[in-house]
C-alpha positions as CSV (number, residue, x, y, z in Angstrom):
1,M,-0.1,0.0,0.0
2,A,2.8,2.1,1.0
3,N,4.9,1.9,-2.3
4,L,1.3,2.8,-4.5
5,Y,1.0,6.0,-2.5
6,Y,4.7,6.6,-3.3
7,E,4.5,6.2,-7.0
8,S,1.8,8.4,-7.5
9,P,2.8,12.1,-8.5
10,L,-0.4,13.4,-5.9
11,T,1.9,12.0,-3.4
12,D,5.4,13.8,-1.8
13,F,6.2,10.7,1.1
14,A,4.4,7.4,2.3
15,H,6.4,5.0,3.6
16,P,5.0,1.9,5.7
17,N,3.9,2.0,9.4
18,F,6.8,-0.1,10.4
19,I,6.5,-1.3,14.3
20,L,9.8,0.0,15.8
21,Q,11.6,-2.6,18.8
22,T,13.5,0.2,21.3
23,E,14.9,0.4,23.4
24,P,13.9,2.5,27.1
25,L,16.4,5.3,28.1
26,G,16.1,3.3,31.5
27,A,18.0,0.1,30.6
28,V,21.2,0.0,32.1
29,N,24.0,-3.0,32.3
30,D,25.8,-2.8,35.2
31,E,26.4,-6.0,36.9
32,Y,24.9,-5.4,40.3
33,Y,21.8,-3.4,39.4
34,P,19.5,-6.3,38.8
35,E,20.3,-6.3,43.1
36,Q,19.7,-2.6,43.7
37,W,16.3,-3.1,44.7
38,G,16.3,0.1,45.6
39,L,16.5,1.4,42.2
40,S,13.7,-0.6,40.9
41,N,12.3,-3.6,43.2
42,T,10.4,-7.0,41.6
43,G,9.9,-7.9,45.8
44,S,12.4,-10.8,45.2
45,N,16.0,-8.8,44.1
46,S,17.2,-7.5,47.2
47,P,19.7,-9.4,48.3
48,A,18.0,-10.1,51.2
49,E,15.4,-11.7,49.5
50,V,12.5,-10.3,51.2
51,G,10.2,-6.9,49.5
52,I,6.9,-5.3,47.7
53,P,7.1,-4.7,43.7
54,D,8.0,-0.9,43.3
55,A,9.1,-0.3,46.5
56,D,11.9,1.8,45.0
57,I,12.3,5.2,44.0
58,D,11.8,4.9,40.0
59,A,15.1,4.9,38.8
60,P,14.8,3.5,35.5
61,E,11.4,5.9,34.9
62,A,13.4,8.3,35.5
63,W,15.9,7.8,33.3
64,D,13.9,7.7,30.2
65,I,13.2,11.9,31.1
66,C,17.0,12.5,32.4
67,T,20.4,10.8,33.3
68,G,21.7,14.5,34.9
69,S,23.6,17.0,33.6
70,P,28.1,17.6,33.8
71,D,26.7,21.3,34.7
72,I,25.3,19.9,38.2
73,V,27.6,18.9,41.1
74,I,27.0,17.0,43.9
75,A,29.2,17.6,47.1
76,I,29.8,14.4,48.8
77,I,31.0,15.8,52.3
78,D,32.1,12.6,53.8
79,C,35.6,11.3,55.1
80,G,37.1,11.6,51.6
81,V,36.5,9.6,48.3
82,W,38.8,7.1,46.7
83,D,39.0,9.0,43.0
84,D,41.1,6.2,41.3
85,H,37.6,3.8,41.3
86,G,37.0,3.0,37.5
87,D,33.5,4.2,38.6
88,L,33.9,7.2,40.4
89,K,37.5,8.7,39.3
90,W,36.1,10.5,36.1
91,K,32.9,11.9,37.6
92,L,34.8,14.3,40.5
93,V,35.6,17.3,39.9
94,G,37.6,19.8,42.1
95,G,37.7,18.8,45.8
96,Y,39.5,19.7,49.1
97,D,40.3,18.2,53.0
98,T,39.3,20.7,55.4
99,W,40.6,18.1,57.8
100,D,43.9,17.9,57.0
101,D,43.6,21.2,54.7
102,D,45.4,20.2,51.5
103,N,43.6,18.8,48.6
104,F,44.4,15.3,49.1
105,T,40.5,14.3,49.2
106,N,41.2,10.4,49.2
107,P,40.1,8.7,53.1
108,D,42.3,6.4,54.5
109,M,43.0,3.6,52.7
110,E,44.6,1.7,55.6
111,E,41.9,1.9,58.1
112,E,38.6,1.0,55.3
113,D,37.4,4.3,55.5
114,D,35.4,4.2,52.2
115,H,32.1,6.0,54.0
116,G,32.3,8.4,51.5
117,T,33.3,6.2,49.0
118,C,30.1,4.1,49.2
119,C,27.9,7.4,49.4
120,A,29.3,8.3,46.1
121,G,28.7,5.5,44.5
122,I,24.8,5.5,45.1
123,A,24.3,8.9,44.1
124,A,26.2,9.5,40.7
125,S,28.7,6.7,40.1
126,S,29.7,5.9,36.5
127,T,26.5,3.8,35.3
128,N,25.5,1.5,32.2
129,N,29.2,0.7,31.1
130,D,29.0,-3.1,32.0
131,T,30.2,-3.2,35.3
132,G,29.8,-2.3,39.1
133,V,26.9,-0.7,40.3
134,A,23.8,1.9,38.4
135,S,23.7,5.7,40.4
136,I,20.6,7.5,40.4
137,G,22.1,11.1,39.0
138,Y,25.1,9.4,37.1
139,N,25.8,12.0,34.1
140,C,25.7,14.4,36.8
141,K,29.3,15.4,38.6
142,M,30.4,14.8,42.3
143,M,33.2,17.3,44.3
144,P,34.7,15.5,47.1
145,I,35.3,17.5,50.4
146,R,37.1,15.5,53.6
147,I,36.0,16.5,56.8
148,G,36.9,14.3,58.9
149,E,38.5,10.4,59.3
150,I,36.8,7.1,60.5
151,E,38.0,5.6,63.2
152,C,36.6,2.0,64.4
153,E,36.8,0.9,67.9
154,T,33.4,-0.7,69.9
155,L,31.6,1.3,66.8
156,C,32.9,3.2,63.6
157,Q,32.9,6.8,63.9
158,L,33.2,9.7,61.7
159,V,36.0,12.0,63.2
160,T,36.0,15.6,63.0
161,T,35.8,19.2,64.2
162,P,32.6,21.8,63.9
163,N,35.1,24.1,62.4
164,S,36.1,21.4,60.2
165,V,32.9,20.7,58.8
166,A,31.6,24.4,59.1
167,A,34.8,24.9,56.3
168,G,33.5,21.7,54.4
169,F,29.9,23.4,54.0
170,D,31.8,26.4,53.1
171,T,34.3,25.2,50.5
172,A,31.4,23.2,48.7
173,W,28.9,25.8,48.2
174,S,32.0,28.4,47.4
175,W,33.6,26.3,44.6
176,G,30.3,25.6,42.8
177,A,28.6,22.8,43.9
178,H,24.4,22.2,43.9
179,V,23.5,19.8,46.1
180,L,25.7,18.8,49.6
181,S,25.1,15.2,50.6
182,N,25.6,14.5,54.6
183,S,25.3,11.1,55.1
184,W,26.5,11.4,58.9
185,A,25.1,12.8,61.7
186,M,26.3,15.6,65.1
187,P,25.9,14.9,68.9
188,S,24.0,18.2,69.3
189,D,23.8,21.2,67.9
190,Y,26.7,23.7,66.4
191,D,26.8,27.3,65.6
192,A,29.5,27.3,63.5
193,V,28.0,24.5,61.2
194,H,24.9,25.7,61.8
195,Y,26.2,28.8,60.2
196,A,27.9,27.6,57.1
197,I,24.2,25.6,56.4
198,Q,22.1,29.5,56.8
199,R,25.2,30.6,53.7
200,A,25.3,27.7,51.6
201,K,21.6,27.7,51.7
202,N,21.7,31.2,50.8
203,A,24.9,32.2,49.3
204,G,25.2,29.2,47.3
205,R,24.4,28.8,43.8
206,D,24.1,32.4,42.7
207,S,22.0,33.5,45.7
208,L,19.3,30.3,44.4
209,G,20.4,28.3,47.4
210,C,22.3,25.1,47.8
211,V,19.9,21.8,48.1
212,I,21.3,20.1,51.3
213,I,20.7,16.5,51.9
214,C,21.7,15.2,55.5
215,G,20.9,11.6,56.7
216,A,18.6,11.6,60.2
217,G,20.5,9.3,62.0
218,N,20.7,5.4,63.2
219,K,19.5,6.3,66.6
220,N,15.5,3.3,65.8
221,T,14.4,7.2,68.1
222,K,12.8,10.3,68.0
223,P,14.0,12.5,67.3
224,I,16.3,13.4,64.4
225,R,19.7,14.3,64.6
226,Y,22.0,17.2,63.7
227,P,22.6,18.3,61.5
228,A,19.4,16.9,59.8
229,R,17.4,18.4,62.6
230,Y,18.2,22.3,60.8
231,S,15.1,23.8,59.0
232,E,17.6,24.7,55.9
233,V,17.6,20.8,55.4
234,I,16.0,18.1,54.0
235,A,16.2,15.7,56.4
236,V,16.2,12.1,55.0
237,G,15.3,8.8,56.7
238,A,15.6,5.1,56.2
239,T,13.1,2.2,54.7
240,S,13.3,-1.2,53.9
241,E,12.7,-3.6,50.8
242,C,9.1,-3.4,52.1
243,D,8.5,0.5,52.0
244,E,8.6,0.4,56.0
245,R,10.6,3.3,57.9
246,K,13.6,1.1,58.6
247,N,13.5,-0.7,62.4
248,P,14.6,-3.8,63.8
249,S,11.4,-5.5,62.9
250,S,11.0,-4.5,59.0
251,C,11.4,-7.1,56.9
252,D,14.8,-7.0,55.9
253,G,16.1,-8.5,58.8
254,E,18.6,-6.2,59.7
255,G,18.2,-5.2,63.3
256,W,19.0,-1.5,63.8
257,G,16.3,1.9,62.9
258,S,16.1,5.1,61.5
259,S,15.7,8.1,63.7
260,Y,12.4,9.8,62.9
261,G,10.3,12.4,63.9
262,P,8.5,15.7,63.4
263,N,11.5,17.3,61.6
264,L,11.8,14.5,59.1
265,D,11.2,15.2,55.3
266,V,11.5,12.6,53.4
267,A,12.8,8.6,53.0
268,A,14.6,6.1,50.8
269,P,15.9,3.4,50.7
270,G,18.6,2.6,53.1
271,V,19.5,-1.2,53.7
272,H,21.0,-4.0,51.2
273,I,22.3,-1.0,49.1
274,W,25.2,-2.6,46.5
275,T,27.4,0.5,46.2
276,T,31.0,1.5,45.0
277,S,34.7,0.7,48.2
278,I,37.6,0.6,48.6
279,M,37.6,-2.1,51.2
280,I,38.9,-5.9,50.2
281,S,37.6,-7.1,53.2
282,A,35.4,-10.8,53.6
283,G,32.0,-9.7,52.5
284,N,32.8,-7.6,49.2
285,F,33.0,-8.3,46.4
286,S,35.0,-7.4,43.1
287,S,33.3,-6.9,40.1
288,S,36.6,-6.9,37.9
289,G,40.6,-5.3,38.3
290,F,40.9,-3.4,41.0
291,E,36.9,-2.2,41.6
292,H,35.3,-3.4,45.1
293,Y,31.7,-3.1,45.6
294,R,30.0,-3.7,48.8
295,L,26.1,-4.1,50.4
296,F,26.0,-0.5,52.5
297,R,23.1,0.8,54.7
298,G,21.6,3.4,56.9
299,T,20.5,6.5,56.3
300,S,24.0,7.1,55.3
301,A,22.5,5.1,52.3
302,A,19.3,6.8,51.8
303,C,21.2,10.3,51.9
304,P,22.9,10.0,48.8
305,H,19.5,8.4,47.5
306,V,17.9,12.0,47.4
307,A,20.8,14.0,46.5
308,G,20.8,11.8,43.3
309,T,17.3,12.8,42.6
310,A,17.4,16.4,43.6
311,A,20.6,16.4,40.9
312,L,17.9,15.2,38.2
313,V,15.7,17.5,39.0
314,L,18.4,20.7,39.1
315,S,19.2,18.7,35.6
316,M,16.4,20.0,34.0
317,Y,15.2,22.8,35.6
318,P,18.6,24.9,36.9
319,D,16.7,28.2,37.9
320,L,14.6,26.8,40.3
321,N,15.7,27.7,43.9
322,S,16.7,25.7,46.8
323,D,13.1,25.9,48.9
324,E,11.5,24.6,45.1
325,V,14.3,22.0,44.8
326,Q,12.3,20.5,48.3
327,E,9.0,21.2,47.7
328,I,8.9,19.6,44.7
329,L,11.2,16.9,47.0
330,Q,7.9,16.4,49.6
331,K,5.2,16.8,47.4
332,S,6.0,14.1,45.1
333,A,7.2,11.5,47.6
334,E,4.9,8.7,47.5
335,K,2.8,8.0,50.7
336,V,3.7,4.7,51.2
337,R,2.2,2.0,53.7
338,Q,-0.9,3.9,54.8
339,D,-1.8,0.8,56.4
340,L,1.1,1.4,59.2
341,Y,1.2,5.1,59.5
342,D,-1.3,7.5,59.3
343,Y,-0.1,10.9,57.1
344,I,-1.3,13.9,58.7
345,D,-1.5,16.7,56.6
346,G,0.6,15.2,53.9
347,R,3.1,14.1,56.2
348,C,3.8,11.2,59.5
349,D,6.6,11.1,61.7
350,E,8.1,7.7,60.4
351,L,9.1,8.5,56.5
352,G,8.5,12.7,56.8
353,Y,6.4,13.5,53.7
354,G,6.6,9.8,52.4
355,R,9.6,7.5,50.0
356,V,11.2,9.8,47.6
357,N,10.0,8.8,43.6
358,A,12.7,10.2,41.0
359,Y,9.9,9.4,38.3
360,W,7.7,12.1,40.0
361,A,10.2,14.4,41.3
362,L,10.8,15.3,37.7
363,L,7.5,15.1,37.1
364,E,6.2,17.4,39.5
365,A,9.1,19.6,38.9
366,G,7.3,20.3,35.1
367,A,7.7,16.9,32.7
368,G,4.2,16.1,33.7
369,E,0.8,17.3,34.3
370,K,-1.4,17.3,37.0
371,G,-4.6,15.6,35.9
372,D,-3.7,14.5,32.5
373,M,-4.8,10.7,33.1
374,N,-4.8,9.7,29.3
375,R,-1.2,11.2,28.9
376,D,-1.6,14.3,26.3
377,M,-0.1,17.1,27.2
378,S,-3.2,18.6,28.0
379,V,-6.5,18.7,30.8
380,D,-9.4,18.3,29.1
381,L,-13.0,16.3,29.0
382,L,-11.5,13.2,28.1
383,D,-9.4,12.7,31.4
384,P,-12.0,13.0,34.0
385,P,-13.5,9.5,32.5
386,V,-10.1,7.8,32.7
387,M,-9.7,8.7,36.4
388,L,-13.2,7.7,36.7
389,D,-12.1,4.5,36.3
390,I,-9.5,4.4,38.3
391,I,-11.6,5.2,41.3
392,L,-13.8,2.5,40.8
393,G,-11.5,0.1,40.1
394,Y,-12.4,-1.2,36.2
395,D,-8.6,-0.2,35.6
396,D,-4.8,0.5,37.8
397,P,-3.4,3.5,38.0
398,D,0.4,3.3,36.0
399,D,3.4,4.9,37.8
400,Y,2.3,8.6,35.5
401,Q,-1.0,8.0,36.4
402,Q,-0.8,7.6,40.1
403,W,1.1,10.8,40.5
404,A,-1.0,12.5,37.5
405,G,-4.5,11.5,39.5
406,D,-3.9,12.8,42.8
407,M,-4.6,15.9,42.6
408,N,-4.3,16.9,46.7
409,Y,-1.3,14.6,47.4
410,D,-2.6,12.2,49.8
411,G,-1.5,9.1,48.4
412,E,-4.9,8.3,47.2
413,I,-6.5,8.7,43.9
414,D,-10.4,9.6,44.9
415,L,-13.7,11.8,45.1
416,L,-11.6,14.7,46.2
417,D,-9.5,14.0,43.2
418,Y,-12.0,13.5,40.6
419,M,-13.5,17.3,41.8
420,L,-10.3,19.3,41.8
421,L,-9.8,17.4,38.2
422,W,-13.1,18.5,36.8
423,D,-12.7,22.1,38.2
424,K,-9.4,22.2,36.3
425,V,-10.9,22.1,33.2
426,L,-13.2,24.1,33.6
427,Y,-11.4,26.9,35.2
428,G,-7.5,26.1,34.4
429,E,-5.7,28.0,36.9
430,D,-8.0,29.9,37.8
431,R,-9.7,28.2,40.9
432,R,-13.4,28.9,42.1
433,S,-13.4,30.3,45.2
434,I,-13.1,27.9,48.5
435,P,-16.1,27.9,50.9
436,E,-15.2,28.1,54.6
437,I,-16.3,24.5,55.5
438,P,-17.4,24.4,58.8
439,S,-16.2,22.8,62.0
440,E,-19.2,20.8,62.4
441,P,-19.2,17.5,61.0
442,A,-21.5,16.3,58.1
443,I,-23.5,13.2,59.4
444,V,-24.2,9.7,57.3
445,Y,-25.6,6.2,58.2
446,L,-27.5,3.6,57.0
447,S,-31.7,4.2,57.6
448,K,-33.4,0.8,56.8
449,V,-36.8,1.1,54.7
450,P,-40.2,0.3,56.7
451,G,-41.7,-3.0,55.2
452,P,-40.3,-6.2,54.0
453,T,-38.0,-5.5,51.1
454,G,-35.1,-5.6,53.1
455,A,-34.5,-2.0,50.9
456,Y,-32.0,0.5,52.7
457,S,-31.1,4.5,52.3
458,V,-28.1,6.7,52.9
459,M,-28.7,9.3,55.2
460,L,-27.3,12.3,55.1
461,E,-27.7,15.0,57.5
462,N,-25.6,18.1,56.5
463,S,-25.0,22.3,57.6
464,V,-23.3,22.5,54.2
465,G,-23.2,22.4,50.3
466,V,-22.5,18.9,49.5
467,A,-21.8,18.2,45.3
468,G,-19.4,14.9,45.6
469,V,-19.9,11.7,47.9
470,Q,-18.2,8.6,47.9
471,L,-19.4,5.9,50.1
472,W,-17.7,1.9,50.8
473,I,-20.5,-0.4,52.4
474,S,-19.9,-3.8,53.6
475,Y,-22.1,-6.7,53.2
476,N,-21.8,-10.5,53.7
477,P,-22.7,-11.6,50.5
478,Q,-24.5,-14.9,51.5
479,A,-27.0,-13.2,53.0
480,W,-27.5,-10.0,51.2
481,T,-26.8,-8.5,47.8
482,P,-27.6,-4.8,46.6
483,G,-29.2,-4.2,43.4
484,E,-28.5,-1.3,41.0
485,P,-28.3,1.9,43.9
486,K,-30.3,4.7,43.2
487,T,-30.6,8.3,43.3
488,T,-33.2,10.2,45.6
489,D,-35.0,13.4,45.2
490,R,-32.5,14.9,47.1
491,S,-29.3,14.3,45.5
492,A,-30.9,14.3,41.3
493,M,-28.4,17.1,40.6
494,L,-25.8,14.4,40.9
495,D,-24.1,11.2,38.4
496,L,-24.5,8.1,40.7
497,N,-21.5,5.6,39.5
498,Y,-20.9,2.5,41.4
499,R,-19.5,-1.0,41.3
500,N,-20.2,-3.7,43.9
501,E,-17.3,-6.5,44.1
502,D,-16.8,-8.9,46.8
503,G,-19.0,-8.0,49.7
504,E,-18.2,-4.4,49.0
505,L,-20.4,-2.1,47.7
506,M,-18.3,1.4,46.3
507,V,-21.0,4.5,45.6
508,M,-19.4,7.9,44.0
509,L,-22.6,10.5,43.9
510,A,-20.4,14.0,42.2
511,N,-21.7,16.9,40.0
512,P,-18.3,19.0,39.4
513,T,-20.7,22.2,37.5
514,G,-21.7,23.2,40.7
515,D,-25.3,21.9,41.7
516,E,-25.1,20.9,45.3
517,M,-27.4,19.0,47.8
518,V,-28.6,22.2,50.0
519,P,-28.0,21.7,53.9
520,G,-30.2,19.8,55.6
521,T,-31.2,16.3,56.6
522,G,-32.3,13.2,54.4
523,P,-31.9,10.0,52.2
524,I,-29.4,10.6,48.9
525,V,-29.0,7.0,48.1
526,H,-32.1,4.3,47.4
527,M,-30.3,0.1,47.5
528,S,-33.0,-2.2,47.2
529,P,-31.5,-5.7,47.6
530,Q,-31.6,-8.6,45.3
531,K,-31.4,-11.0,47.8
532,S,-32.1,-9.5,51.7
533,G,-30.9,-10.5,54.8
534,G,-28.2,-10.0,57.3
535,S,-26.9,-6.4,57.5
536,L,-24.7,-3.8,56.1
537,H,-22.1,-1.2,57.4
538,I,-20.8,2.0,56.0
539,T,-16.7,2.1,56.5
540,R,-15.6,4.4,55.3
541,A,-17.3,7.9,53.7
542,I,-15.4,11.1,51.5
543,L,-17.6,14.2,51.2
544,C,-17.5,17.7,49.2
545,T,-17.9,20.5,48.0
546,A,-17.9,21.6,44.2
547,T,-14.4,22.7,44.4
548,G,-12.8,19.8,45.4
549,T,-12.6,21.1,49.7
550,E,-13.3,17.8,51.5
551,I,-16.0,18.1,54.0
552,P,-15.7,16.3,57.6
553,V,-17.9,13.4,57.6
554,V,-19.1,10.6,61.2
555,I,-20.3,7.5,60.3
556,R,-23.6,6.6,62.5
557,R,-24.5,3.3,63.5
558,T,-27.9,5.5,62.9
559,G,-29.0,8.8,63.0
560,S,-29.9,8.9,66.5
561,P,-27.5,11.7,68.0
562,K,-27.4,9.5,71.4
563,L,-25.4,7.1,69.1
564,A,-22.9,9.7,68.1
565,D,-20.0,7.5,70.1
566,Q,-20.5,4.8,68.2
567,S,-19.0,6.5,64.8
568,L,-17.1,3.8,62.9
569,P,-14.0,3.5,61.9
570,N,-12.5,4.2,58.2
571,T,-9.2,3.3,59.0
572,F,-6.9,0.3,60.2
573,M,-4.9,0.9,64.3
574,L,-3.0,-0.7,66.9
575,S,-3.3,1.3,69.8
576,Q,-0.2,1.6,71.6
577,N,-0.7,-1.3,74.9
578,Y,-1.5,0.5,78.5
579,P,-0.7,0.7,81.2
580,N,3.3,0.3,79.1
581,P,5.2,-0.8,81.3
582,F,2.7,-3.0,83.1
583,N,2.0,-5.7,85.9
584,P,0.0,-7.8,85.7
585,E,-2.2,-6.8,83.0
586,T,-2.2,-4.4,79.8
587,E,-5.3,-3.3,77.7
588,I,-4.3,-3.5,73.3
589,S,-6.8,-1.9,71.8
590,F,-7.1,-1.8,68.0
591,Q,-9.7,-0.5,65.1
592,I,-11.0,-2.6,61.8
593,P,-12.9,-0.4,58.9
594,S,-14.5,-3.5,57.8
595,A,-16.0,-6.6,58.6
596,T,-12.7,-9.3,58.5
597,Y,-10.7,-12.2,60.1
598,T,-8.6,-11.0,62.8
599,S,-5.9,-11.9,65.2
600,L,-4.1,-10.6,67.4
601,K,-1.2,-12.5,69.1
602,I,1.6,-12.0,71.7
603,F,5.7,-12.9,70.8
604,N,8.3,-13.5,72.7
605,I,11.8,-11.3,71.7
606,L,12.7,-14.8,69.9
607,G,9.7,-14.5,67.9
608,Q,8.0,-17.6,69.6
609,E,3.8,-17.2,70.0
610,V,3.0,-16.8,73.3
611,K,-0.7,-15.6,73.6
612,T,-3.4,-15.2,70.8
613,L,-5.8,-13.2,72.1
614,V,-8.2,-12.7,69.4
615,D,-8.3,-15.2,66.4
616,E,-11.8,-15.0,64.8
617,H,-14.2,-12.6,62.1
618,R,-15.5,-9.3,63.4
619,E,-17.7,-7.2,62.4
620,V,-16.1,-3.2,61.8
621,G,-15.9,-2.0,64.7
622,H,-13.5,-0.5,68.1
623,Y,-12.2,-3.3,70.4
624,T,-10.0,-3.9,73.7
625,V,-9.1,-6.8,74.8
626,T,-6.9,-7.6,78.0
627,W,-3.6,-9.6,78.2
628,S,-2.9,-11.1,81.9
629,G,0.8,-11.9,81.3
630,R,-0.2,-15.4,81.1
631,D,0.9,-17.9,77.9
632,E,-1.4,-20.6,76.1
633,F,-0.8,-22.6,79.1
634,G,-1.7,-19.9,81.9
635,R,1.7,-19.5,83.0
636,E,2.9,-16.2,84.3
637,V,5.6,-15.1,81.9
638,S,8.8,-13.5,83.2
639,S,10.0,-9.9,82.7
640,S,10.5,-9.0,79.6
641,I,9.6,-7.1,75.8
642,Y,7.2,-8.8,74.2
643,F,5.1,-8.0,71.0
644,Y,2.2,-7.8,69.9
645,T,0.7,-8.3,66.1
646,L,-2.5,-7.4,64.6
647,K,-3.4,-9.0,61.0
648,A,-6.4,-7.9,60.1
649,D,-7.4,-8.3,55.6
650,R,-4.1,-7.1,54.2
651,F,-3.6,-4.8,57.2
652,T,-0.3,-5.9,59.6
653,A,1.3,-4.0,62.7
654,T,3.5,-4.2,65.6
655,K,3.9,-2.8,68.7
656,R,6.8,-3.6,72.1
657,M,5.1,-3.7,75.0
658,L,7.4,-4.2,79.0
659,L,6.0,-6.3,81.3
660,L,8.0,-5.6,84.4
661,K,7.3,-7.5,87.9
């Protein structure tokens, strides 16, 4: 057919529409890359053979956009970087030793002093060269700044002085570094160091400010350590292969923990990380000749992941100031493991704003468009139907859609995002005015319709106009099967969509054009069953205005004000036992948002099961059980640390308690 058109005098150009098999830019061939789970996690490619697929920073997806620029320099402020390592020697520029006050920035090769060399290999070592490891910002350059040396007695530590550290910061920013990576911690606050950080933040990069990254520390306690605690820096915690805060009971099996607390900004992979090394002792491997590599860990490993990501962002958008880069890293971080951590206003103490995602950071910086669900680089009427199918569960979002669809940065794609998307489609960046939301919550509950039909209505009491409602209703499919849910006279101005599957009915009503249900009380959804019997529960509810502003809501068993204290939970939660320490008994409280099989068990410090407190199907609700300090045979257990684990549906949580006699 192409030849036919080609031979015609009326045709200027014609060729077959060939199917091309191309290699994605993100593909790299480094020897240890298949085991670098922090860059791309298959769920089983960690050296520990544990993990959750995609619990990584999405490096290959980021590399499809940008692999870094040699104009962007990451300062590795540490104990020196081996300048003759094959994966590093072509990546280093400048550098200085403020500890010995000379230009020799190599570490002490006799003391296995390879901490800085390990950090450099993660941030920007040579990549796609058939050997060694891959790094996140692999086309960027690095500046080694040696501020001290490692001494190993009972514990290996960086030995330095506040003046040497301050001089390191001043050298890095004044010599042109863009990102300052710091995988070490100080015992306390030092003015000399803090003032130097402020100078780098304010004067670096021609007053755009250096992006300063610091590891939070490995104490497994609150708060994080200095200098990460300073407000001018981006504080980084460590995650496991299962996207947990690295802690002694996380899935990786190592018995240390990442420091955490209210000053933490983000987290990144920090255990079983392959990287460059000078060490040749047992357990450290050589990929070719004299080039050595090893497994590295700690927030020391997490920090250069974030430094490399920041360098990618600046490689594409070099005019961003440091505050803008920090905001991009925070907003684009993945809100991972919401089954374990409560993100309040977008962050939690365990992981900060979430686990860093390099791909999303580049999208957030300008390579993507929020709301562009069909990836045509525009936000229009074609995008809301794509989002609706994702919300209803008919389609799973890919990595781009998960970022593009999370319009309000809460880690989920739901009714609120749908309304925000429509607001953007209809009004562009000129958002409609957001109404003041009352502190008094709306109330939703189920009401059984009188008569033998077994029908139910969803009732709503609201004091402000409601333009969107999303409900999750659980039921026993053996006893009750819903027919098609329908709107009522009160909700007729809203479009209704629903999905019914596996004992859960999800209903969404929305009108993004401005029509709202006026304040009042009455039914909004009517459900006539195909099979009646049993009970059903609203397990979760989201309400919003036409501008996507969330309205606080309480779920009640009935509409009676006397039952207001019986509101149902909408999240899984395991609380800390009380009292703790305890003797002889303690109470453990938990909540489940849907009817499910539930187990609550006690384990000793050896991981042996001591006592089963719950092992049965439980309905939605709040529960408290008592442990009397006895095992399954009724025998008193000894004073010690014990762990209690709640498993319900796909939720698992473990907490520690102390029996002290």
